[in-house]
ChimeraX commands (.cxc) that place a marker at each C-alpha (Angstrom):
marker #1 position 152.61,-54.06,10.72 radius 0.5
marker #1 position 151.94,-57.40,9.10 radius 0.5
marker #1 position 148.16,-57.01,9.40 radius 0.5
marker #1 position 148.33,-53.54,7.87 radius 0.5
marker #1 position 150.36,-54.89,4.94 radius 0.5
marker #1 position 147.97,-57.80,4.63 radius 0.5
marker #1 position 144.97,-55.41,4.54 radius 0.5
marker #1 position 146.61,-53.28,1.83 radius 0.5
marker #1 position 147.44,-56.38,-0.19 radius 0.5
marker #1 position 143.90,-57.68,0.22 radius 0.5
marker #1 position 142.40,-54.35,-0.90 radius 0.5
marker #1 position 144.76,-54.29,-3.91 radius 0.5
marker #1 position 143.75,-57.82,-4.87 radius 0.5
marker #1 position 140.07,-56.96,-4.60 radius 0.5
marker #1 position 140.39,-53.68,-6.54 radius 0.5
marker #1 position 142.69,-54.98,-9.26 radius 0.5
marker #1 position 139.97,-56.89,-11.13 radius 0.5
marker #1 position 137.60,-53.90,-10.81 radius 0.5
marker #1 position 140.23,-51.61,-12.33 radius 0.5
marker #1 position 140.99,-54.12,-15.07 radius 0.5
marker #1 position 137.27,-54.44,-15.81 radius 0.5
marker #1 position 136.91,-50.65,-16.00 radius 0.5
marker #1 position 139.86,-50.44,-18.40 radius 0.5
marker #1 position 138.38,-53.22,-20.52 radius 0.5
marker #1 position 134.98,-51.49,-20.58 radius 0.5
marker #1 position 136.62,-48.21,-21.63 radius 0.5
marker #1 position 138.57,-50.01,-24.33 radius 0.5
marker #1 position 135.44,-51.74,-25.63 radius 0.5
marker #1 position 133.58,-48.43,-25.64 radius 0.5
marker #1 position 136.38,-46.79,-27.65 radius 0.5
marker #1 position 136.44,-49.76,-30.03 radius 0.5
marker #1 position 132.67,-49.49,-30.50 radius 0.5
marker #1 position 132.93,-45.76,-31.27 radius 0.5
marker #1 position 135.79,-46.40,-33.69 radius 0.5
marker #1 position 133.83,-49.20,-35.37 radius 0.5
marker #1 position 130.77,-46.98,-35.64 radius 0.5
marker #1 position 132.80,-44.08,-37.03 radius 0.5
marker #1 position 134.43,-46.37,-39.57 radius 0.5
marker #1 position 131.05,-47.84,-40.53 radius 0.5
marker #1 position 129.62,-44.33,-41.09 radius 0.5
marker #1 position 132.65,-43.37,-43.17 radius 0.5
marker #1 position 132.29,-46.47,-45.36 radius 0.5
marker #1 position 128.55,-45.97,-45.68 radius 0.5
marker #1 position 129.04,-42.35,-46.73 radius 0.5
marker #1 position 131.60,-43.39,-49.32 radius 0.5
marker #1 position 129.28,-46.11,-50.61 radius 0.5
marker #1 position 126.39,-43.66,-50.84 radius 0.5
marker #1 position 128.56,-41.13,-52.68 radius 0.5
marker #1 position 129.55,-43.79,-55.21 radius 0.5
marker #1 position 125.96,-44.91,-55.65 radius 0.5
marker #1 position 124.60,-41.38,-56.12 radius 0.5
marker #1 position 127.41,-40.41,-58.49 radius 0.5
marker #1 position 126.80,-43.48,-60.64 radius 0.5
marker #1 position 123.01,-43.38,-60.69 radius 0.5
marker #1 position 122.81,-39.61,-61.27 radius 0.5
marker #1 position 125.67,-39.55,-63.79 radius 0.5
marker #1 position 127.48,-36.91,-61.78 radius 0.5
marker #1 position 130.53,-35.66,-63.63 radius 0.5
marker #1 position 133.95,-35.27,-62.05 radius 0.5
marker #1 position 133.47,-31.50,-62.28 radius 0.5
marker #1 position 130.22,-31.72,-60.29 radius 0.5
marker #1 position 131.39,-34.22,-57.67 radius 0.5
marker #1 position 133.42,-32.06,-55.31 radius 0.5
marker #1 position 130.91,-29.23,-55.02 radius 0.5
marker #1 position 127.85,-31.50,-54.93 radius 0.5
marker #1 position 129.16,-33.82,-52.23 radius 0.5
marker #1 position 130.36,-30.90,-50.12 radius 0.5
marker #1 position 126.80,-29.55,-50.18 radius 0.5
marker #1 position 125.24,-33.01,-49.85 radius 0.5
marker #1 position 127.32,-33.87,-46.78 radius 0.5
marker #1 position 126.42,-30.52,-45.20 radius 0.5
marker #1 position 122.73,-31.28,-45.81 radius 0.5
marker #1 position 123.07,-34.77,-44.36 radius 0.5
marker #1 position 124.87,-33.38,-41.32 radius 0.5
marker #1 position 122.12,-30.81,-40.66 radius 0.5
marker #1 position 119.50,-33.48,-41.10 radius 0.5
marker #1 position 121.34,-35.88,-38.76 radius 0.5
marker #1 position 121.54,-33.20,-36.05 radius 0.5
marker #1 position 117.82,-32.48,-36.30 radius 0.5
marker #1 position 116.98,-36.18,-36.13 radius 0.5
marker #1 position 119.37,-36.69,-33.22 radius 0.5
marker #1 position 117.46,-34.15,-31.11 radius 0.5
marker #1 position 114.29,-36.18,-31.55 radius 0.5
marker #1 position 116.07,-39.48,-30.89 radius 0.5
marker #1 position 117.43,-37.99,-27.64 radius 0.5
marker #1 position 113.90,-37.09,-26.51 radius 0.5
marker #1 position 112.64,-40.55,-27.45 radius 0.5
marker #1 position 115.53,-42.18,-25.59 radius 0.5
marker #1 position 114.81,-40.20,-22.43 radius 0.5
marker #1 position 111.19,-41.38,-22.50 radius 0.5
marker #1 position 112.28,-45.01,-22.95 radius 0.5
marker #1 position 114.65,-44.61,-20.00 radius 0.5
marker #1 position 111.86,-43.22,-17.84 radius 0.5
marker #1 position 109.74,-46.24,-18.68 radius 0.5
marker #1 position 106.48,-46.22,-16.74 radius 0.5
marker #1 position 107.51,-42.97,-15.04 radius 0.5
marker #1 position 107.11,-41.08,-18.35 radius 0.5
marker #1 position 104.23,-38.65,-18.15 radius 0.5
marker #1 position 101.64,-37.69,-20.73 radius 0.5
marker #1 position 103.44,-34.35,-20.99 radius 0.5
marker #1 position 106.67,-36.23,-21.85 radius 0.5
marker #1 position 104.86,-38.13,-24.61 radius 0.5
marker #1 position 103.18,-34.98,-25.92 radius 0.5
marker #1 position 106.55,-33.22,-26.03 radius 0.5
marker #1 position 108.04,-36.11,-27.99 radius 0.5
marker #1 position 105.13,-36.18,-30.42 radius 0.5
marker #1 position 105.45,-32.44,-30.97 radius 0.5
marker #1 position 109.19,-32.84,-31.60 radius 0.5
marker #1 position 108.52,-35.63,-34.11 radius 0.5
marker #1 position 106.10,-33.48,-36.11 radius 0.5
marker #1 position 108.40,-30.47,-35.95 radius 0.5
marker #1 position 111.18,-32.71,-37.25 radius 0.5
marker #1 position 109.22,-33.25,-40.46 radius 0.5
marker #1 position 108.99,-29.46,-40.91 radius 0.5
marker #1 position 112.70,-29.05,-40.16 radius 0.5
marker #1 position 113.69,-31.74,-42.65 radius 0.5
marker #1 position 111.50,-30.12,-45.31 radius 0.5
marker #1 position 113.19,-26.77,-44.60 radius 0.5
marker #1 position 116.67,-28.34,-44.88 radius 0.5
marker #1 position 115.80,-30.21,-48.09 radius 0.5
marker #1 position 114.35,-27.07,-49.66 radius 0.5
marker #1 position 117.35,-24.98,-48.65 radius 0.5
marker #1 position 119.80,-27.43,-50.19 radius 0.5
marker #1 position 117.71,-28.01,-53.32 radius 0.5
marker #1 position 118.42,-24.39,-54.21 radius 0.5
marker #1 position 122.14,-24.95,-53.73 radius 0.5
marker #1 position 122.08,-28.26,-55.60 radius 0.5
marker #1 position 120.40,-26.58,-58.57 radius 0.5
marker #1 position 123.57,-24.55,-59.07 radius 0.5
marker #1 position 125.62,-27.76,-59.40 radius 0.5
marker #1 position 123.28,-30.42,-60.79 radius 0.5
marker #1 position 121.21,-30.39,-63.95 radius 0.5
marker #1 position 117.43,-30.21,-63.47 radius 0.5
marker #1 position 117.19,-33.90,-64.44 radius 0.5
marker #1 position 119.81,-34.91,-61.85 radius 0.5
marker #1 position 118.13,-32.81,-59.16 radius 0.5
marker #1 position 114.74,-34.30,-59.99 radius 0.5
marker #1 position 116.13,-37.84,-59.72 radius 0.5
marker #1 position 118.09,-37.21,-56.50 radius 0.5
marker #1 position 115.31,-38.11,-54.05 radius 0.5
marker #1 position 114.31,-41.21,-56.00 radius 0.5
marker #1 position 117.94,-42.39,-56.10 radius 0.5
marker #1 position 118.29,-41.76,-52.34 radius 0.5
marker #1 position 115.21,-43.94,-51.71 radius 0.5
marker #1 position 116.59,-46.56,-54.10 radius 0.5
marker #1 position 119.85,-46.59,-52.11 radius 0.5
marker #1 position 117.94,-47.12,-48.87 radius 0.5
marker #1 position 115.87,-49.93,-50.41 radius 0.5
marker #1 position 119.05,-51.59,-51.65 radius 0.5
marker #1 position 120.53,-51.42,-48.15 radius 0.5
marker #1 position 117.38,-52.82,-46.61 radius 0.5
marker #1 position 117.31,-55.71,-49.06 radius 0.5
marker #1 position 120.94,-56.53,-48.34 radius 0.5
marker #1 position 120.30,-56.23,-44.61 radius 0.5
marker #1 position 117.33,-58.56,-44.91 radius 0.5
marker #1 position 119.60,-61.26,-46.29 radius 0.5
marker #1 position 122.28,-60.75,-43.61 radius 0.5
marker #1 position 122.46,-61.86,-40.01 radius 0.5
marker #1 position 121.82,-59.11,-37.45 radius 0.5
marker #1 position 124.73,-56.88,-36.47 radius 0.5
marker #1 position 126.42,-57.56,-33.15 radius 0.5
marker #1 position 125.61,-54.99,-30.50 radius 0.5
marker link #1:1,2 radius 0.2
marker link #1:2,3 radius 0.2
marker link #1:3,4 radius 0.2
marker link #1:4,5 radius 0.2
marker link #1:5,6 radius 0.2
marker link #1:6,7 radius 0.2
marker link #1:7,8 radius 0.2
marker link #1:8,9 radius 0.2
marker link #1:9,10 radius 0.2
marker link #1:10,11 radius 0.2
marker link #1:11,12 radius 0.2
marker link #1:12,13 radius 0.2
marker link #1:13,14 radius 0.2
marker link #1:14,15 radius 0.2
marker link #1:15,16 radius 0.2
marker link #1:16,17 radius 0.2
marker link #1:17,18 radius 0.2
marker link #1:18,19 radius 0.2
marker link #1:19,20 radius 0.2
marker link #1:20,21 radius 0.2
marker link #1:21,22 radius 0.2
marker link #1:22,23 radius 0.2
marker link #1:23,24 radius 0.2
marker link #1:24,25 radius 0.2
marker link #1:25,26 radius 0.2
marker link #1:26,27 radius 0.2
marker link #1:27,28 radius 0.2
marker link #1:28,29 radius 0.2
marker link #1:29,30 radius 0.2
marker link #1:30,31 radius 0.2
marker link #1:31,32 radius 0.2
marker link #1:32,33 radius 0.2
marker link #1:33,34 radius 0.2
marker link #1:34,35 radius 0.2
marker link #1:35,36 radius 0.2
marker link #1:36,37 radius 0.2
marker link #1:37,38 radius 0.2
marker link #1:38,39 radius 0.2
marker link #1:39,40 radius 0.2
marker link #1:40,41 radius 0.2
marker link #1:41,42 radius 0.2
marker link #1:42,43 radius 0.2
marker link #1:43,44 radius 0.2
marker link #1:44,45 radius 0.2
marker link #1:45,46 radius 0.2
marker link #1:46,47 radius 0.2
marker link #1:47,48 radius 0.2
marker link #1:48,49 radius 0.2
marker link #1:49,50 radius 0.2
marker link #1:50,51 radius 0.2
marker link #1:51,52 radius 0.2
marker link #1:52,53 radius 0.2
marker link #1:53,54 radius 0.2
marker link #1:54,55 radius 0.2
marker link #1:55,56 radius 0.2
marker link #1:56,57 radius 0.2
marker link #1:57,58 radius 0.2
marker link #1:58,59 radius 0.2
marker link #1:59,60 radius 0.2
marker link #1:60,61 radius 0.2
marker link #1:61,62 radius 0.2
marker link #1:62,63 radius 0.2
marker link #1:63,64 radius 0.2
marker link #1:64,65 radius 0.2
marker link #1:65,66 radius 0.2
marker link #1:66,67 radius 0.2
marker link #1:67,68 radius 0.2
marker link #1:68,69 radius 0.2
marker link #1:69,70 radius 0.2
marker link #1:70,71 radius 0.2
marker link #1:71,72 radius 0.2
marker link #1:72,73 radius 0.2
marker link #1:73,74 radius 0.2
marker link #1:74,75 radius 0.2
marker link #1:75,76 radius 0.2
marker link #1:76,77 radius 0.2
marker link #1:77,78 radius 0.2
marker link #1:78,79 radius 0.2
marker link #1:79,80 radius 0.2
marker link #1:80,81 radius 0.2
marker link #1:81,82 radius 0.2
marker link #1:82,83 radius 0.2
marker link #1:83,84 radius 0.2
marker link #1:84,85 radius 0.2
marker link #1:85,86 radius 0.2
marker link #1:86,87 radius 0.2
marker link #1:87,88 radius 0.2
marker link #1:88,89 radius 0.2
marker link #1:89,90 radius 0.2
marker link #1:90,91 radius 0.2
marker link #1:91,92 radius 0.2
marker link #1:92,93 radius 0.2
marker link #1:93,94 radius 0.2
marker link #1:94,95 radius 0.2
marker link #1:95,96 radius 0.2
marker link #1:96,97 radius 0.2
marker link #1:97,98 radius 0.2
marker link #1:98,99 radius 0.2
marker link #1:99,100 radius 0.2
marker link #1:100,101 radius 0.2
marker link #1:101,102 radius 0.2
marker link #1:102,103 radius 0.2
marker link #1:103,104 radius 0.2
marker link #1:104,105 radius 0.2
marker link #1:105,106 radius 0.2
marker link #1:106,107 radius 0.2
marker link #1:107,108 radius 0.2
marker link #1:108,109 radius 0.2
marker link #1:109,110 radius 0.2
marker link #1:110,111 radius 0.2
marker link #1:111,112 radius 0.2
marker link #1:112,113 radius 0.2
marker link #1:113,114 radius 0.2
marker link #1:114,115 radius 0.2
marker link #1:115,116 radius 0.2
marker link #1:116,117 radius 0.2
marker link #1:117,118 radius 0.2
marker link #1:118,119 radius 0.2
marker link #1:119,120 radius 0.2
marker link #1:120,121 radius 0.2
marker link #1:121,122 radius 0.2
marker link #1:122,123 radius 0.2
marker link #1:123,124 radius 0.2
marker link #1:124,125 radius 0.2
marker link #1:125,126 radius 0.2
marker link #1:126,127 radius 0.2
marker link #1:127,128 radius 0.2
marker link #1:128,129 radius 0.2
marker link #1:129,130 radius 0.2
marker link #1:130,131 radius 0.2
marker link #1:131,132 radius 0.2
marker link #1:132,133 radius 0.2
marker link #1:133,134 radius 0.2
marker link #1:134,135 radius 0.2
marker link #1:135,136 radius 0.2
marker link #1:136,137 radius 0.2
marker link #1:137,138 radius 0.2
marker link #1:138,139 radius 0.2
marker link #1:139,140 radius 0.2
marker link #1:140,141 radius 0.2
marker link #1:141,142 radius 0.2
marker link #1:142,143 radius 0.2
marker link #1:143,144 radius 0.2
marker link #1:144,145 radius 0.2
marker link #1:145,146 radius 0.2
marker link #1:146,147 radius 0.2
marker link #1:147,148 radius 0.2
marker link #1:148,149 radius 0.2
marker link #1:149,150 radius 0.2
marker link #1:150,151 radius 0.2
marker link #1:151,152 radius 0.2
marker link #1:152,153 radius 0.2
marker link #1:153,154 radius 0.2
marker link #1:154,155 radius 0.2
marker link #1:155,156 radius 0.2
marker link #1:156,157 radius 0.2
marker link #1:157,158 radius 0.2
marker link #1:158,159 radius 0.2
marker link #1:159,160 radius 0.2
marker link #1:160,161 radius 0.2
marker link #1:161,162 radius 0.2
view
């Protein structure tokens, strides 16, 4: 009886740290997702503010424009995510990746350019109902300007913790 109890106690002692580690890993994973979600939310808000200011978007235009803009960005993100998933699978395969894997990834990358052009064109038509021609013309330049501004700020900052 005592040896059985001792075995159970020993197993519990051995498994307790494993369980605690698993819980900690799950918690860290949830924290990372929450941090990433919060970062994306803040970045979206920052981008909205930047675009609104630089394009002189009126309060009347804001709601409709950003509803469309966010839909465009979401479609674009989904298209880019498909390609990133293919690229990630090749990286995970490492040396086991075949030429066919690489060719498939290259094809997906080029098709992504076509898909992004299709999305941009589709939304340009919708944006033209909300923005003035001048604002619509400047939109792409202001988006690039926003990205450059972020890159410059990032260049002067220490790398993010991963």
